[in-house]
C-alpha positions in Angstrom: 0.2 0.2 0.0 1.8 3.4 -1.1 2.1 6.0 1.8 -0.1 9.2 0.8 0.9 12.5 2.0 -1.3 15.2 1.7 0.0 18.5 1.4 -2.6 21.7 2.3 -2.2 24.8 5.0 -4.9 23.3 7.5 -5.8 20.7 9.0 -7.9 19.3 12.4 -8.3 21.0 14.7 -8.8 23.7 12.3 -12.5 24.0 11.4 -12.1 25.4 7.8 -14.2 23.8 5.2 -10.9 22.6 3.0 -9.6 21.3 6.8 -12.6 19.5 7.3 -13.0 17.5 4.2 -9.0 17.1 4.3 -9.5 15.8 8.0 -12.2 13.6 7.0 -10.5 11.6 4.3 -7.3 11.2 6.3 -8.7 9.7 8.9 -10.9 7.5 7.4 -7.2 6.2 5.2 -5.7 5.8 8.3 -8.7 4.0 9.9 -8.6 1.6 7.2 -4.9 0.8 7.4 -3.5 3.3 5.2 0.1 5.2 6.0 -1.6 8.7 6.0 0.6 12.1 6.5 0.0 15.6 6.2 1.9 18.7 5.7 0.5 21.8 7.1 1.0 24.9 8.6 0.9 25.8 12.3 -2.2 28.7 12.0 -5.6 28.3 12.1 -7.9 29.8 9.0 -9.3 32.2 11.6 -6.3 32.7 13.6 -2.8 33.5 11.9 -0.7 33.6 15.3 -2.0 30.0 16.2 0.8 27.6 17.3 -0.3 24.3 16.9 2.0 21.6 17.5 5.0 21.3 14.6 4.6 17.3 14.5 1.8 14.9 16.3 0.1 11.6 15.2 -3.8 12.6 15.4 -5.8 9.2 14.9 -3.2 7.8 13.1 -2.3 10.4 10.9 1.2 11.9 11.1 0.6 15.6 11.0 3.9 17.9 10.3 3.4 21.4 10.5 5.9 24.2 8.9 6.7 27.6 10.1 5.2 30.2 7.8 4.6 34.1 8.1 1.8 34.8 10.4 0.1 38.0 8.3 -3.0 36.3 8.4 -6.1 37.1 5.9 -6.7 40.5 6.5 -4.6 42.0 3.8 -3.1 40.7 0.3 0.0 41.6 0.5 0.3 39.9 4.0 -1.6 36.7 2.4 0.8 36.4 -0.1 3.8 36.4 2.1 2.2 33.6 4.0 1.6 31.8 1.0 5.3 32.2 -0.3 6.7 31.1 2.8 4.2 27.9 2.9 5.6 27.1 -0.7 9.5 27.2 0.4 8.5 25.5 3.7 6.4 22.5 2.2 8.9 21.7 -0.7 11.8 21.4 1.7 9.3 19.2 4.0 8.6 16.9 0.8 12.2 17.1 -0.2 12.8 15.0 3.4 10.4 12.9 3.4 9.1 11.9 0.2 10.6 8.6 -1.4 9.7 6.9 -4.7 6.5 5.0 -4.8 4.7 7.7 -2.4 1.8 9.9 -3.8 1.6 13.5 -2.5 -1.9 14.7 -2.6 -1.9 18.3 -3.5 -4.7 20.8 -2.2 -5.3 24.6 -3.4 -4.8 26.4 -0.3 -2.3 28.1 -1.1 -3.4 28.7 -4.6 -1.3 26.9 -7.0 0.4 24.5 -4.8 0.3 22.0 -7.7 3.3 23.9 -9.1 5.1 23.4 -5.7 4.1 19.9 -5.6 4.7 18.5 -9.0 8.2 20.1 -8.9 8.5 18.1 -5.5 6.9 14.7 -7.0 9.6 15.1 -9.8 12.3 15.1 -7.3 11.2 12.4 -5.1 9.6 9.8 -7.7 6.6 10.5 -6.3 3.2 10.4 -8.0 1.1 13.5 -8.0 -2.4 13.8 -7.4 -4.0 17.2 -7.7 -7.2 18.0 -5.2 -8.7 21.0 -7.0 -11.2 22.7 -4.6 -11.2 25.4 -7.1 -9.3 26.8 -10.1 -6.7 29.6 -9.9 -6.0 32.1 -11.2 -9.5 32.3 -12.8 -10.9 32.5 -9.7 -8.7 35.6 -8.8 -9.7 37.3 -11.8 -13.3 36.8 -11.7 -13.2 38.1 -8.3 -10.9 41.3 -9.1 -7.7 40.8 -7.0 -5.3 43.2 -8.0 -2.8 42.3 -10.5 -4.4 39.3 -11.3 -4.9 39.7 -14.9 -3.3 40.2 -18.0 0.6 39.0 -18.0 0.6 38.1 -14.4 -2.5 35.7 -14.8 -1.3 34.5 -18.1 2.3 33.2 -16.5 0.4 31.6 -13.2 -2.1 29.5 -15.9 0.7 28.3 -17.9 2.8 27.1 -14.6 -0.8 25.3 -13.0 -1.6 23.6 -16.4 1.9 22.6 -16.4 1.5 20.8 -12.8 -1.9 19.7 -13.9 -0.6 17.6 -16.8 2.2 16.4 -14.4 -0.1 14.8 -12.3 -1.1 11.0 -12.5 -4.7 12.9 -11.8 -6.9 15.9 -11.0 -9.8 15.6 -8.5 -12.3 18.0 -9.5 -15.4 18.6 -7.8 -18.2 18.3 -10.5 -18.7 18.3 -14.4 -18.5 21.9 -14.4 -14.9 22.1 -13.2 -14.1 18.5 -15.1 -14.9 20.7 -18.6 -12.9 23.7 -17.7 -9.9 21.4 -17.1 -10.7 19.4 -20.6 -10.7 23.1 -22.5 -7.4 24.2 -21.0 -6.2 20.6 -22.8 -5.6 18.2 -20.0 -6.8 14.4 -21.0 -9.9 13.3 -19.5 -8.1 10.4 -18.2 -6.3 12.6 -16.3 -9.5 13.7 -14.5 -11.7 12.3 -11.8 -14.7 14.0 -10.6 -15.1 13.5 -6.6 -17.8 16.0 -5.0 -16.9 17.4 -1.6 -19.2 15.9 1.2 -20.0 16.4 4.6 -20.9 14.4 7.9 -24.1 12.7 6.4 -24.2 10.7 9.2 -24.5 13.1 12.0 -26.0 16.0 10.0 -29.4 14.2 9.7 -33.2 16.1 9.2 -34.4 17.6 12.1 -37.8 18.9 13.2 -37.7 22.5 13.4 -40.0 22.3 16.6 -38.0 21.8 19.6 -34.5 22.5 18.3 -33.5 24.4 21.2 -31.2 27.1 19.2 -34.6 28.4 18.0 -35.2 29.5 21.5 -32.0 30.5 22.1 -32.0 32.7 19.1 -35.7 33.7 19.7 -36.8 32.4 16.4 -39.9 30.4 17.8 -42.9 30.7 15.2 -41.0 32.2 12.4 -40.0 31.1 9.0 -36.7 30.9 9.0 -34.2 31.7 5.9 -30.8 30.7 6.7 -27.3 30.9 5.7 -24.3 29.1 7.1 -20.8 29.1 5.8 -18.4 31.7 4.9 -18.8 35.5 4.2 -16.1 35.5 1.6 -15.3 37.3 -1.8 -17.1 34.7 -4.1 -20.6 34.6 -2.0 -22.7 37.3 -3.2 -24.9 38.8 -0.2 -26.9 41.8 -2.0 -30.0 40.3 -3.1 -31.0 38.3 -0.1 -30.3 41.6 2.2 -32.5 43.6 -0.5 -35.3 40.5 0.2 -34.9 41.2 3.8 -35.2 44.9 3.6 -38.4 44.4 1.7 -39.6 41.9 4.1 -38.9 43.6 7.1 -42.3 43.8 8.3 -43.4 40.2 7.6 -44.6 39.1 11.0 -43.1 35.3 10.0 -39.9 35.7 8.2 -36.5 36.1 9.8 -32.9 35.8 8.2 -30.0 34.3 10.0 -26.4 34.1 9.0 -23.9 32.0 10.4 -20.3 32.4 9.8 -17.8 34.5 9.1 -15.2 35.7 7.0 -14.4 38.7 5.0 -17.9 40.3 4.4 -18.9 39.9 7.7 -18.2 43.4 9.3 -20.2 44.7 5.9 -22.9 42.8 6.7 -23.4 43.9 10.6 -23.2 47.3 9.5 -25.9 47.0 6.6 -28.0 45.1 9.3 -27.6 48.1 11.2 -27.5 50.8 9.0 -30.8 49.8 7.5 -32.3 49.0 11.0 -33.2 45.4 10.4 -31.7 43.7 14.0 -35.4 42.7 14.2 -35.1 40.6 10.9 -31.9 39.6 10.2 -29.5 37.5 12.8 -25.5 37.7 12.5 -23.9 34.8 14.0 -20.7 33.4 14.4 -19.6 30.2 13.4 -20.8 27.2 15.6 -18.7 24.4 16.6 -18.7 21.3 14.7 -20.7 19.3 17.0 -23.9 22.1 17.0 -23.8 21.7 12.8 -27.0 19.5 12.9 -28.9 21.7 15.1 -27.9 25.2 13.6 -28.5 23.7 9.8 -31.9 22.6 11.1 -33.1 25.8 12.3 -33.5 27.0 9.2 -36.9 26.3 6.9 -34.8 26.7 4.1 -31.1 27.9 3.0 -29.3 29.7 0.4 -26.5 30.0 -1.2 -24.8 31.8 -4.1 -22.4 31.6 -6.5 -21.8 33.9 -9.5 -22.0 32.9 -12.9 -18.1 33.6 -14.1 -17.5 31.2 -11.5 -19.2 28.5 -12.6 -16.8 25.3 -13.1 -14.2 27.5 -10.7 -15.4 26.9 -7.3 -18.4 24.8 -6.1 -20.0 25.9 -2.5 -19.7 23.2 -0.2 -22.3 24.4 2.0 -24.6 22.5 -0.8 -24.1 19.2 0.9 -24.7 20.1 4.2 -28.1 22.0 3.7 -29.0 18.5 1.6 -27.9 16.4 4.7 -30.2 18.5 7.2 -32.9 17.9 4.8 -33.7 21.4 3.9 -35.0 23.0 0.4 -32.0 25.0 -1.5 -32.3 28.3 -3.1 -29.5 28.8 -5.1 -28.7 32.5 -6.3 -27.0 32.0 -9.2 -26.6 31.2 -13.0 -30.3 29.3 -14.1 -28.6 27.6 -16.6 -25.4 26.2 -14.2 -24.6 23.1 -12.9 -26.3 23.7 -9.2 -29.2 25.1 -11.1 -29.2 21.1 -12.8 -29.0 19.6 -9.7 -31.8 21.6 -7.9 -34.2 20.8 -10.9 -33.2 17.0 -11.3 -34.1 15.9 -8.0 -36.5 18.8 -7.7 -35.6 19.9 -4.4 -34.7 24.0 -4.5 -34.8 26.8 -6.8 -32.2 28.7 -9.1 -32.8 32.3 -8.9 -30.8 35.1 -10.8 -28.1 36.7 -8.3 -29.9 40.2 -9.3 -33.5 39.0 -9.4 -35.0 40.5 -6.1 -38.5 40.5 -6.9 -38.6 36.7 -7.9 -36.8 36.3 -4.8 -38.8 38.0 -1.9 -42.1 36.2 -4.4 -40.4 32.7 -3.7 -39.5 33.4 -0.1 -43.5 34.7 0.8 -44.7 31.8 -0.9 -42.7 29.2 1.2 -43.6 31.0 3.9 -47.0 30.0 3.9 -46.4 26.8 2.6 -44.7 24.2 4.6 -46.0 21.4 3.4 -44.3 22.3 0.1 -41.3 22.8 2.0 -41.0 19.8 4.0 -41.6 17.9 0.3 -38.6 19.8 -1.1 -36.7 19.2 1.9 -36.9 15.4 1.7 -36.2 15.5 -1.8 -32.6 17.5 -0.9 -31.6 14.6 1.5 -32.8 12.0 -1.0 -30.6 13.8 -3.4 -27.6 13.5 -0.9 -28.4 9.7 -0.4 -28.4 9.3 -3.8 -25.5 11.2 -5.1 -23.6 12.9 -2.7 -22.8 10.6 0.4 -19.6 10.5 2.5 -19.2 6.9 2.1 -19.4 7.0 -1.6 -16.8 9.9 -1.9 -14.5 7.6 0.3 -14.8 4.9 -2.2 -14.2 7.0 -5.2 -11.0 8.0 -3.3 -10.0 4.9 -2.6 -10.5 4.1 -6.0 -8.1 6.8 -7.3 -5.2 6.0 -4.7 -5.2 2.7 -5.9 -6.1 1.5 -2.4 -8.7 -1.0 -2.9 
């Protein structure tokens, strides 16, 4: 059985989405007899000053954490220094431990990690598997990151493409991302589709009535529109906030935003400035153990994906909503991949990113039709059971890594 070395800046006990996905897979592979290692940083996603242990074994996984700069996520220049220091440190760490026959699995935090991993794999004789949570520099271009266009973006894209060609396989999250790679000239036999997942054994459909968080957050008797996850650059809140403002006098409808990230302070200011405190609650990330209850607070959940990011990223919150058995409202391209899934499984609605009239009417309709919400929620969980369980994803990963 080959030794597997995962590369990603964050790993357990960090709670960020990419860390949780990686931790789930690494622990599963170790539990089933794999020789599993991770090279991460000593930081946490939300705490650049954290100093996690340099080396430890967690549930059978050997975790080596390399030193990096600690500027954090607040400023792009500081984040760039953190990336560069991790590139250097992880390259040195791989050179020190990797050997022929090992499998390097490179995620995409920091961006372009596949470039460093490809060089390290070539030097050590290891095989490379790229695990693409997003496509960079396409994501940076779409989000308007400074300097990320023109010649600079072209150079980065060429380096990235070379690393994709060098890999044994490139794991992508869905059909749209696979299509992007094919358009870049990556052979289809070097592309594997493995969707992300959630803990669908712990997160299960729960009734709204009796949820203790509803009482704690003063939401009893309300129709709750929920958002749970990162408030990052890729997520557009404008339409939902506009709908919340239009519905501010509706006696039953309430909006709950749970999470954190770059846009959180802006969101809090908007709620305060518009006087929406009675209608909108902004709450911090909940512990992972509380996720089943926090997802069950809402009657319906929403997510957003800008059309220009179709096939570049895939919102991981999609799986948690489905596991909780709640309808999904996607503010996205009505012709995109998420819209196609919602239509195929009849478990939600795709609304144009700026169509506030449609969104407001939809929320009003759903608030008055609990039976329809329940049915949509059942279909949402059925979709997850059919196509997106964690067990199925693990099985696909074992095939990619030649462990069965």
